[in-house]
FIMIZA-623664 format. One record per residue: residue number from 1; y, z, x of N, C-alpha, C, O in turn. Coordinates in nm, 4 decimals. Last residue first. Layout:
NUM;Y;Z;X;Y;Z;X;Y;Z;X;Y;Z;X
...
! end
This chain:
163;-12.7313;7.5724;-6.2865;-12.8257;7.6774;-6.2434;-12.9465;7.6843;-6.3317;-13.0349;7.7669;-6.3091
162;-12.5605;7.3989;-6.4011;-12.6488;7.3459;-6.2982;-12.7586;7.4456;-6.2601;-12.8639;7.4079;-6.2087
161;-12.4112;7.5589;-6.5660;-12.5025;7.4640;-6.6304;-12.5988;7.4017;-6.5306;-12.7066;7.3563;-6.5688
160;-12.2607;7.6998;-6.3802;-12.3586;7.7723;-6.4629;-12.4574;7.6772;-6.5270;-12.5751;7.7105;-6.5412
159;-12.1022;7.4954;-6.2811;-12.1930;7.5657;-6.1915;-12.3002;7.6410;-6.2671;-12.4157;7.6462;-6.2249
158;-11.9537;7.4338;-6.5058;-12.0430;7.3320;-6.4500;-12.1454;7.3958;-6.3570;-12.2616;7.3551;-6.3545
157;-11.8118;7.6718;-6.5319;-11.9035;7.6306;-6.6396;-12.0025;7.5273;-6.5886;-12.1207;7.5313;-6.6229
156;-11.6622;7.6597;-6.2976;-11.7550;7.7708;-6.3175;-11.8576;7.7353;-6.4245;-11.9761;7.7650;-6.4099
155;-11.5119;7.4318;-6.3482;-11.6054;7.4311;-6.2364;-11.7069;7.5446;-6.2482;-11.8237;7.5280;-6.2130
154;-11.3600;7.5208;-6.5666;-11.4506;7.4060;-6.5819;-11.5557;7.4065;-6.4722;-11.6739;7.3845;-6.4983
153;-11.2126;7.7270;-6.4406;-11.3011;7.7574;-6.5529;-11.4043;7.6453;-6.5727;-11.5225;7.6727;-6.5932
152;-11.0667;7.5778;-6.2544;-11.1563;7.6843;-6.2079;-11.2597;7.7167;-6.3163;-11.3785;7.7318;-6.2878
151;-10.9202;7.4235;-6.4336;-11.0102;7.3587;-6.3384;-11.1132;7.4592;-6.2869;-11.2320;7.4285;-6.2773
150;-10.7658;7.6156;-6.5567;-10.8608;7.5393;-6.6372;-10.9648;7.4726;-6.5478;-11.0828;7.4662;-6.5822
149;-10.6168;7.6957;-6.3303;-10.6996;7.7921;-6.4029;-10.8050;7.7222;-6.4875;-10.9206;7.7643;-6.4901
148;-10.4873;7.4553;-6.2659;-10.5787;7.5180;-6.1688;-10.6729;7.6162;-6.2385;-10.7926;7.6199;-6.2101
147;-10.3339;7.4277;-6.5013;-10.4323;7.3262;-6.4633;-10.5340;7.3811;-6.3652;-10.6538;7.3566;-6.3794
146;-10.1669;7.6490;-6.4856;-10.2624;7.6388;-6.5966;-10.3724;7.5379;-6.5652;-10.4891;7.5595;-6.5980
145;-10.0283;7.5771;-6.2492;-10.1011;7.7035;-6.2582;-10.2069;7.6966;-6.3687;-10.3223;7.7338;-6.3474
144;-9.9178;7.3298;-6.3224;-10.0061;7.3398;-6.2060;-10.0912;7.4658;-6.2146;-10.2118;7.4618;-6.1902
143;-9.7618;7.4087;-6.5400;-9.8733;7.3161;-6.5618;-9.9704;7.3181;-6.4445;-10.0916;7.3092;-6.4640
142;-9.5785;7.5745;-6.4065;-9.6645;7.6311;-6.5109;-9.7855;7.5402;-6.5354;-9.8978;7.5883;-6.5499
141;-9.4531;7.3888;-6.2392;-9.5240;7.5036;-6.1817;-9.6223;7.5628;-6.2830;-9.7354;7.5968;-6.2484
140;-9.3390;7.2227;-6.4342;-9.4382;7.1689;-6.3406;-9.5200;7.2822;-6.2805;-9.6425;7.2729;-6.2718
139;-9.1628;7.4040;-6.5498;-9.2662;7.3424;-6.6325;-9.3774;7.2875;-6.5446;-9.4955;7.3031;-6.5756
138;-8.9914;7.4558;-6.3376;-9.0759;7.5642;-6.3878;-9.1879;7.5119;-6.4778;-9.2964;7.5698;-6.4813
137;-8.8612;7.2082;-6.3173;-8.9455;7.2546;-6.2072;-9.0408;7.3644;-6.2553;-9.1580;7.3655;-6.2178
136;-8.8707;7.0020;-6.6073;-8.8142;7.1157;-6.5383;-8.9121;7.1599;-6.4298;-9.0334;7.1499;-6.4485
135;-8.9273;6.6470;-6.5755;-8.9557;6.7789;-6.6299;-8.8802;6.8842;-6.5510;-8.8317;6.8580;-6.4409
134;-8.9721;6.3786;-6.5019;-8.8510;6.4196;-6.5733;-8.8759;6.5492;-6.6507;-8.8502;6.5600;-6.7706
133;-9.1653;6.3076;-6.3327;-9.2046;6.3234;-6.4722;-9.0880;6.3617;-6.5624;-9.1035;6.3754;-6.6838
132;-9.0223;6.2977;-6.0894;-9.1054;6.1852;-6.1343;-9.1311;6.1904;-6.2846;-9.1198;6.0895;-6.3542
131;-8.9068;6.5545;-6.0751;-8.8216;6.4361;-6.0832;-8.8992;6.3168;-6.1381;-8.8489;6.2433;-6.2231
130;-9.1400;6.7088;-6.0590;-9.0442;6.7325;-6.1670;-8.9525;6.6120;-6.1858;-8.9238;6.5720;-6.2986
129;-9.2432;6.6096;-5.8211;-9.3173;6.5891;-5.9457;-9.2240;6.6064;-6.0645;-9.2282;6.5281;-6.1594
128;-9.0481;6.7038;-5.6429;-9.0694;6.5596;-5.6582;-9.1432;6.5275;-5.7881;-9.1103;6.4308;-5.8568
127;-9.0857;6.9822;-5.6717;-8.9564;6.9212;-5.7044;-8.9715;6.7711;-5.7283;-8.9144;6.7172;-5.8231
126;-9.3490;7.0077;-5.5765;-9.3172;7.0449;-5.7144;-9.1859;6.9798;-5.7581;-9.1764;6.9281;-5.8694
125;-9.4422;6.7209;-5.3744;-9.4013;6.8585;-5.3951;-9.3648;6.8821;-5.5409;-9.3515;6.7877;-5.6188
124;-9.7324;6.5161;-5.3519;-9.5924;6.5326;-5.3892;-9.5642;6.6813;-5.4065;-9.6513;6.7578;-5.4479
123;-9.9884;6.4171;-5.2859;-9.9192;6.5112;-5.1984;-9.7689;6.5176;-5.2245;-9.6887;6.5238;-5.1314
122;-10.1592;6.2802;-5.4366;-10.0423;6.2059;-5.3882;-9.9539;6.2908;-5.2985;-9.8562;6.2419;-5.2418
121;-10.3523;6.4789;-5.4820;-10.3930;6.3476;-5.4325;-10.2757;6.2702;-5.3734;-10.2908;6.2022;-5.2718
120;-10.2026;6.7133;-5.5570;-10.3094;6.7173;-5.4573;-10.3464;6.5812;-5.3999;-10.3698;6.5700;-5.2795
119;-9.9868;6.6311;-5.7296;-9.9713;6.7367;-5.6298;-10.0763;6.7264;-5.5191;-10.0425;6.7303;-5.4008
118;-10.0833;6.4289;-5.8967;-9.9625;6.4049;-5.8172;-9.9489;6.5075;-5.7050;-9.9035;6.4732;-5.5959
117;-10.3085;6.5623;-6.0060;-10.3236;6.4381;-5.9303;-10.2028;6.4141;-5.8409;-10.2179;6.3825;-5.7229
116;-10.1847;6.7765;-6.1387;-10.2850;6.8034;-6.0347;-10.3011;6.6794;-5.9461;-10.3066;6.6914;-5.8238
115;-10.0255;6.6430;-6.3267;-9.9608;6.7201;-6.2200;-10.0576;6.7513;-6.1065;-10.0176;6.7526;-5.9901
114;-10.2344;6.5088;-6.4787;-10.1195;6.4379;-6.4227;-10.0579;6.5160;-6.3061;-10.0400;6.4604;-6.1978
113;-10.3995;6.7062;-6.5729;-10.4557;6.6064;-6.4814;-10.3427;6.5328;-6.4079;-10.3551;6.4992;-6.2901
112;-10.2276;6.8284;-6.7528;-10.2681;6.9008;-6.6324;-10.3240;6.8050;-6.5276;-10.2988;6.8208;-6.4082
111;-10.1968;6.6268;-6.9440;-10.0774;6.6870;-6.8833;-10.1113;6.7638;-6.7561;-10.0325;6.7646;-6.6615
110;-10.4676;6.5645;-7.0244;-10.3866;6.4715;-6.9465;-10.2678;6.5384;-6.8772;-10.2411;6.5084;-6.7608
109;-10.7083;6.8286;-6.9697;-10.6159;6.7556;-7.0564;-10.5186;6.6743;-6.9697;-10.4908;6.7112;-6.8555
108;-10.9939;6.7782;-6.7530;-10.8663;6.8431;-6.7834;-10.7877;6.7624;-6.8864;-10.7993;6.6399;-6.8901
107;-11.2079;6.6296;-6.6789;-11.2219;6.7088;-6.8015;-11.0929;6.7795;-6.8409;-11.0835;6.8348;-6.9504
106;-11.1444;6.5233;-6.4344;-11.1522;6.4336;-6.5492;-11.1594;6.5089;-6.6810;-11.1202;6.4553;-6.7847
105;-11.1793;6.7428;-6.2698;-11.0432;6.6964;-6.2980;-11.0416;6.6065;-6.4198;-10.9484;6.6119;-6.5000
104;-11.4597;6.7490;-6.2623;-11.3855;6.8603;-6.3212;-11.2432;6.8175;-6.3580;-11.1931;6.8522;-6.4650
103;-11.5209;6.5173;-6.1265;-11.5688;6.5345;-6.2638;-11.4902;6.6439;-6.3351;-11.4584;6.6323;-6.4535
102;-11.3982;6.5806;-5.8805;-11.3539;6.4654;-5.9581;-11.3961;6.4787;-6.1038;-11.3164;6.4542;-6.1943
101;-11.5426;6.8047;-5.7876;-11.4021;6.8171;-5.8227;-11.3550;6.7020;-5.9114;-11.2801;6.7236;-6.0067
100;-11.7966;6.8345;-5.6949;-11.7811;6.8045;-5.8374;-11.6355;6.8129;-5.8829;-11.6079;6.8265;-6.0021
99;-11.8148;6.8437;-5.4256;-11.7854;6.9687;-5.4940;-11.7650;6.9519;-5.6427;-11.7209;7.0449;-5.7102
98;-11.8441;6.5785;-5.3651;-11.9564;6.6689;-5.3426;-11.9364;6.8003;-5.4149;-12.0330;6.8613;-5.4607
97;-11.5861;6.4898;-5.4186;-11.6965;6.4452;-5.5023;-11.8149;6.5392;-5.4888;-11.8784;6.5754;-5.5878
96;-11.4394;6.6123;-5.2167;-11.4084;6.6428;-5.3557;-11.5252;6.6050;-5.4457;-11.5596;6.6787;-5.5381
95;-11.5582;6.4931;-4.9929;-11.5612;6.6384;-5.0086;-11.5379;6.6759;-5.1547;-11.6081;6.7608;-5.2098
94;-11.4912;6.2269;-5.0417;-11.6319;6.2661;-5.0355;-11.6453;6.4162;-5.0576;-11.7327;6.4613;-5.1316
93;-11.2129;6.2453;-5.0207;-11.2732;6.2027;-5.1475;-11.4196;6.2449;-5.1521;-11.4670;6.2934;-5.2548
92;-11.1916;6.3187;-4.7490;-11.1415;6.4069;-4.8535;-11.2053;6.3731;-4.9883;-11.2469;6.4629;-5.0615
91;-11.3072;6.0944;-4.6261;-11.3655;6.2266;-4.6039;-11.3207;6.3240;-4.7130;-11.4011;6.4023;-4.7637
90;-11.1329;5.8882;-4.7030;-11.2709;5.8896;-4.7501;-11.3357;6.0263;-4.7341;-11.4118;6.0691;-4.8209
89;-10.8855;5.8666;-4.5946;-10.8995;5.9582;-4.7063;-11.0432;5.9675;-4.7574;-11.0716;6.0475;-4.8466
88;-10.9046;5.6760;-4.3993;-10.8640;5.8114;-4.3600;-10.8866;5.9116;-4.4717;-10.9051;6.0304;-4.4451
87;-10.9612;5.4396;-4.5431;-11.0654;5.5038;-4.4627;-11.0308;5.6481;-4.4274;-11.1191;5.7339;-4.4258
86;-10.8179;5.4516;-4.8759;-10.8178;5.4094;-4.7362;-10.9186;5.4916;-4.6559;-10.9565;5.6012;-4.6972
85;-10.9700;5.3932;-5.1875;-10.9263;5.4936;-5.0908;-10.9273;5.4364;-4.9500;-11.0274;5.3782;-4.9082
84;-11.0772;5.2190;-5.3653;-10.9334;5.2102;-5.3426;-10.8844;5.3063;-5.2361;-10.7675;5.3011;-5.1981
83;-11.3473;5.2714;-5.3703;-11.3045;5.1322;-5.3606;-11.1569;5.1215;-5.3256;-11.1156;5.0243;-5.2623
82;-11.3768;5.5427;-5.4167;-11.3936;5.4943;-5.2801;-11.3434;5.3515;-5.2628;-11.3015;5.3135;-5.1535
81;-11.3446;5.5462;-5.6978;-11.2434;5.6074;-5.6124;-11.2541;5.5553;-5.4702;-11.1520;5.5263;-5.4079
80;-11.5591;5.4506;-5.8439;-11.4489;5.3599;-5.8151;-11.3475;5.4163;-5.7170;-11.2710;5.3400;-5.6580
79;-11.7324;5.6555;-5.8852;-11.7879;5.5341;-5.8255;-11.6770;5.4400;-5.7817;-11.6974;5.3581;-5.6921
78;-11.5853;5.8406;-6.0184;-11.6095;5.8658;-5.8770;-11.6767;5.7476;-5.8088;-11.6778;5.7404;-5.6859
77;-11.5813;5.7571;-6.2834;-11.4644;5.7308;-6.1989;-11.4958;5.7484;-6.0515;-11.4389;5.6786;-5.9676
76;-11.8288;5.5997;-6.4598;-11.8004;5.7152;-6.3749;-11.6884;5.6800;-6.2791;-11.6991;5.5843;-6.2025
75;-11.7052;5.4388;-6.7583;-11.7787;5.4381;-6.6319;-11.7415;5.5620;-6.5505;-11.6354;5.6212;-6.5706
74;-11.7335;5.5666;-7.0922;-11.6504;5.5351;-6.9762;-11.7366;5.5311;-6.8514;-11.8303;5.6097;-6.8381
73;-11.8944;5.4161;-7.3740;-11.8882;5.5195;-7.2701;-11.8054;5.4727;-7.1513;-11.8069;5.3552;-7.1147
72;-11.6872;5.2810;-7.6369;-11.7927;5.2677;-7.5388;-11.7819;5.3770;-7.4332;-11.6723;5.4256;-7.4056
71;-11.4618;5.3436;-7.7821;-11.5907;5.3456;-7.8505;-11.7049;5.3500;-7.7493;-11.8070;5.4147;-7.7727
70;-11.2433;5.2999;-7.6267;-11.2790;5.4398;-7.6532;-11.4149;5.4522;-7.7220;-11.4760;5.5590;-7.7205
69;-11.1916;5.0313;-7.6236;-11.2763;5.0829;-7.5168;-11.3141;5.2290;-7.5369;-11.4065;5.2782;-7.4721
68;-11.0036;4.9864;-7.8183;-11.1442;4.9674;-7.8532;-11.2372;5.0234;-7.7472;-11.3508;5.0596;-7.7779
67;-10.7540;5.2390;-7.8072;-10.8080;5.1142;-7.7566;-10.9551;5.1053;-7.7973;-11.0225;5.2076;-7.8092
66;-10.4399;5.3889;-7.8853;-10.5838;5.3825;-7.9019;-10.6314;5.2450;-7.8586;-10.5589;5.1463;-7.8714
65;-10.1860;5.5211;-7.6811;-10.2346;5.4124;-7.7658;-10.3864;5.4109;-7.7686;-10.4522;5.4296;-7.6663
64;-10.1304;5.7248;-7.5044;-10.0831;5.7385;-7.6426;-10.1424;5.6335;-7.7353;-10.1484;5.6549;-7.8564
63;-10.2213;5.6420;-7.2616;-10.2849;5.7598;-7.3202;-10.2481;5.7721;-7.4682;-10.3264;5.8241;-7.5478
62;-10.0411;5.4386;-7.2061;-10.1812;5.4030;-7.2344;-10.2541;5.5204;-7.2993;-10.3407;5.4993;-7.3842
61;-9.8132;5.5905;-7.1525;-9.8128;5.4983;-7.2658;-9.9562;5.4607;-7.3052;-9.9882;5.4522;-7.4237
60;-9.8994;5.7197;-6.9202;-9.8666;5.7984;-7.0396;-9.8698;5.7096;-7.1642;-9.9226;5.7490;-7.2682
59;-9.9175;5.4995;-6.7507;-10.0379;5.5776;-6.7845;-10.0148;5.6601;-6.9104;-10.1021;5.6686;-6.9968
58;-9.6495;5.4302;-6.7349;-9.7446;5.3328;-6.7898;-9.8729;5.4050;-6.8322;-9.9297;5.3749;-6.9372
57;-9.5546;5.6602;-6.6052;-9.5090;5.6294;-6.7414;-9.6004;5.5288;-6.8090;-9.6267;5.5404;-6.9287
56;-9.6817;5.6269;-6.3599;-9.7138;5.7438;-6.4422;-9.6704;5.7199;-6.5864;-9.7424;5.7558;-6.6796
55;-9.5518;5.3897;-6.2754;-9.6970;5.3923;-6.2965;-9.7381;5.5099;-6.3859;-9.8198;5.4938;-6.4765
54;-9.2837;5.4760;-6.2512;-9.3181;5.3684;-6.3446;-9.4670;5.3728;-6.3774;-9.5050;5.3611;-6.4939
53;-9.3177;5.6687;-6.0500;-9.2646;5.7079;-6.1812;-9.2999;5.6028;-6.2860;-9.3414;5.6367;-6.3968
52;-9.4042;5.5081;-5.8404;-9.4918;5.6132;-5.8927;-9.4467;5.6546;-6.0318;-9.5293;5.6734;-6.1212
51;-9.1762;5.3540;-5.7965;-9.2992;5.2888;-5.8426;-9.3964;5.3908;-5.9027;-9.4624;5.3634;-6.0029
50;-9.0071;5.5580;-5.7024;-8.9703;5.4816;-5.8213;-9.0937;5.4139;-5.8807;-9.1133;5.4163;-6.0022
49;-9.1390;5.6362;-5.4693;-9.1164;5.7333;-5.5758;-9.0875;5.6627;-5.7085;-9.1374;5.7032;-5.8135
48;-9.1200;5.3966;-5.3239;-9.2509;5.4546;-5.3572;-9.2390;5.5515;-5.4742;-9.3199;5.5484;-5.5669
47;-8.8345;5.3680;-5.3021;-8.9172;5.2688;-5.3707;-9.0516;5.3272;-5.4135;-9.0928;5.3090;-5.5281
46;-8.6390;5.5086;-5.1745;-8.7091;5.5761;-5.2842;-8.7987;5.4806;-5.3625;-8.8348;5.5091;-5.4767
45;-8.5075;5.3482;-5.0014;-8.5973;5.4483;-4.9435;-8.6800;5.5199;-5.0503;-8.7800;5.5845;-5.0188
44;-8.3294;5.2069;-5.1568;-8.4537;5.1402;-5.1169;-8.5545;5.2374;-5.0562;-8.6748;5.2113;-5.0594
43;-8.1629;5.3233;-5.4230;-8.1927;5.3604;-5.2852;-8.3286;5.3029;-5.2471;-8.4313;5.3459;-5.2996
42;-8.1508;5.2123;-5.6787;-8.0263;5.2334;-5.6039;-8.0523;5.2576;-5.4546;-7.9727;5.2167;-5.3701
41;-8.2956;4.9984;-5.8907;-8.3291;5.0824;-5.7757;-8.2062;5.0935;-5.6862;-8.1633;4.9954;-5.6254
40;-8.2181;4.8115;-6.0710;-8.1921;4.9515;-6.1056;-8.2226;5.0468;-5.9900;-8.1802;5.1623;-5.9915
39;-8.3113;4.5703;-5.9819;-8.1677;4.5960;-5.9647;-8.1319;4.7411;-5.9979;-8.0260;4.7889;-5.9570
38;-8.5730;4.5571;-6.0650;-8.5467;4.5962;-5.9263;-8.3985;4.6272;-5.9022;-8.3653;4.7030;-5.8110
37;-8.6916;4.4967;-6.3078;-8.5828;4.5942;-6.3052;-8.5443;4.6385;-6.1649;-8.4886;4.7469;-6.1478
36;-8.8962;4.3156;-6.2648;-8.7966;4.2847;-6.3675;-8.6738;4.3750;-6.3583;-8.5641;4.3346;-6.3968
35;-9.0469;4.4482;-6.0739;-8.9799;4.3225;-6.0380;-8.8698;4.2881;-6.1380;-8.7638;4.2379;-6.1006
34;-9.1354;4.6654;-6.2315;-9.0550;4.6886;-6.1113;-8.9789;4.5614;-6.0720;-8.8600;4.5672;-6.0405
33;-9.2897;4.5416;-6.4282;-9.1693;4.6146;-6.4679;-9.0767;4.6365;-6.3478;-8.9546;4.6273;-6.3605
32;-9.4894;4.4390;-6.2595;-9.4109;4.3478;-6.3450;-9.2799;4.4148;-6.3846;-9.1729;4.3545;-6.3763
31;-9.5922;4.6741;-6.1495;-9.5268;4.5761;-6.0636;-9.4424;4.4770;-6.1433;-9.3353;4.4362;-6.0983
30;-9.6919;4.7960;-6.3866;-9.5945;4.8644;-6.3014;-9.5192;4.7641;-6.2153;-9.3964;4.7680;-6.2084
29;-9.8843;4.6189;-6.4752;-9.7640;4.6401;-6.5571;-9.6531;4.7061;-6.4752;-9.5352;4.6756;-6.4928
28;-10.0672;4.6636;-6.2662;-10.0101;4.5302;-6.2867;-9.8809;4.5399;-6.3684;-9.7806;4.4769;-6.3348
27;-10.1284;4.9286;-6.3182;-10.0653;4.8927;-6.1910;-9.9987;4.7553;-6.2028;-9.8874;4.7348;-6.1545
26;-10.2468;4.9006;-6.5713;-10.1275;4.9845;-6.5560;-10.0536;4.9515;-6.4265;-9.9306;4.9467;-6.4247
25;-10.4689;4.7431;-6.5080;-10.3655;4.6904;-6.5980;-10.2357;4.7695;-6.5848;-10.1271;4.7117;-6.5870
24;-10.6081;4.9259;-6.3495;-10.5621;4.7992;-6.2911;-10.4523;4.7366;-6.3762;-10.3546;4.6834;-6.3235
23;-10.6588;5.1208;-6.5459;-10.5767;5.1533;-6.4285;-10.5230;5.0265;-6.3632;-10.4059;5.0203;-6.3258
22;-10.8292;4.9866;-6.7164;-10.6996;5.0303;-6.7686;-10.6044;5.0632;-6.6534;-10.4844;5.0369;-6.6618
21;-11.0434;4.9569;-6.5340;-10.9770;4.8402;-6.5909;-10.8387;4.8760;-6.6454;-10.7421;4.8032;-6.6225
20;-11.1150;5.2276;-6.4744;-11.0720;5.1345;-6.3688;-10.9938;5.0162;-6.4268;-10.8890;4.9797;-6.3737
19;-11.0306;5.5212;-6.6126;-11.0844;5.3908;-6.6500;-11.0289;5.2872;-6.5534;-10.9084;5.2622;-6.5514
18;-10.8881;5.7537;-6.5860;-11.0341;5.7631;-6.5878;-11.1007;5.6314;-6.6272;-11.2158;5.6311;-6.6709
17;-10.6126;5.7858;-6.5615;-10.6656;5.7222;-6.6820;-10.8174;5.7300;-6.6964;-10.8699;5.7146;-6.8067
16;-10.5680;5.9236;-6.3172;-10.5015;5.9657;-6.4401;-10.5704;5.9113;-6.5651;-10.5849;5.9832;-6.6640
15;-10.7245;5.7902;-6.1287;-10.7424;5.9340;-6.1482;-10.6800;5.9817;-6.2792;-10.7340;6.0709;-6.3446
14;-10.6169;5.5349;-6.1544;-10.7591;5.5566;-6.1836;-10.7835;5.7047;-6.2100;-10.8552;5.7403;-6.3035
13;-10.3529;5.5791;-6.0674;-10.3773;5.5451;-6.2082;-10.5241;5.5610;-6.2465;-10.5535;5.5971;-6.3604
12;-10.3949;5.6406;-5.7927;-10.3265;5.7341;-5.8823;-10.3608;5.7054;-6.0277;-10.3942;5.7969;-6.1031
11;-10.5168;5.4064;-5.7011;-10.5865;5.5352;-5.6888;-10.5257;5.6363;-5.7864;-10.5983;5.7089;-5.8544
10;-10.3082;5.2252;-5.7522;-10.4366;5.2113;-5.8202;-10.5151;5.3422;-5.8155;-10.5733;5.3835;-5.9158
9;-10.1066;5.3128;-5.5792;-10.0846;5.3180;-5.7237;-10.2163;5.3072;-5.8004;-10.2338;5.3732;-5.9028
8;-10.2372;5.2676;-5.3314;-10.1838;5.3999;-5.3652;-10.1673;5.4132;-5.5166;-10.2089;5.5130;-5.5754
7;-10.2842;4.9932;-5.3409;-10.3964;5.0869;-5.3365;-10.3538;5.2276;-5.3774;-10.4257;5.2972;-5.4490
6;-10.0074;4.8932;-5.3554;-10.1105;4.8636;-5.4550;-10.2241;4.9638;-5.4578;-10.2584;5.0151;-5.5643
5;-9.8139;4.9174;-5.1598;-9.8276;5.0269;-5.2565;-9.9406;5.0073;-5.3578;-9.9667;5.0967;-5.4383
4;-9.8360;4.6932;-4.9875;-9.8020;4.8240;-4.9340;-9.8353;4.9379;-5.0306;-9.8803;5.0440;-4.9873
3;-9.8923;4.4776;-5.1496;-9.9844;4.5109;-5.0413;-9.9624;4.6530;-4.9926;-10.0573;4.7244;-4.9604
2;-9.6684;4.4770;-5.3172;-9.8007;4.5033;-5.3737;-9.9014;4.5425;-5.2652;-9.9854;4.6299;-5.2863
1;-9.4658;4.4195;-5.1329;-9.4603;4.5444;-5.2075;-9.5990;4.5774;-5.2633;-9.6424;4.6924;-5.2575
! end
């Protein structure tokens, strides 16, 4: 299970938490919780979805708790994304990095970063995201729209500061 879903979950948690070490801990916690509660999984075909839900919840919990690491500057996430990305996705990650997309996503508030990551990086549909996050479909759509608008605004500001 870890070999099959480890990189996928690590990539997701790194994008959500913006901290490689915290992301690794979240993935580790995800697998521990999954093994402890495997009897709750009713449909084996939904294992990936179930693990994603656990990982996102672990990320949410980490966002709520303060940590000493907040005192120190965070490492650049785009240096770590390639470490967990499979070869097929390297071109997409490179494209996103070149366009400053990763930096822009990091500047989004967590609620928008969460849906943007699940939609674009994990390629989940709106309905799946709603189920994962236990939200209304319209809430997910609204967060995606607002997140895109904020992302566009951030990218425009970054473009102006580069000029």
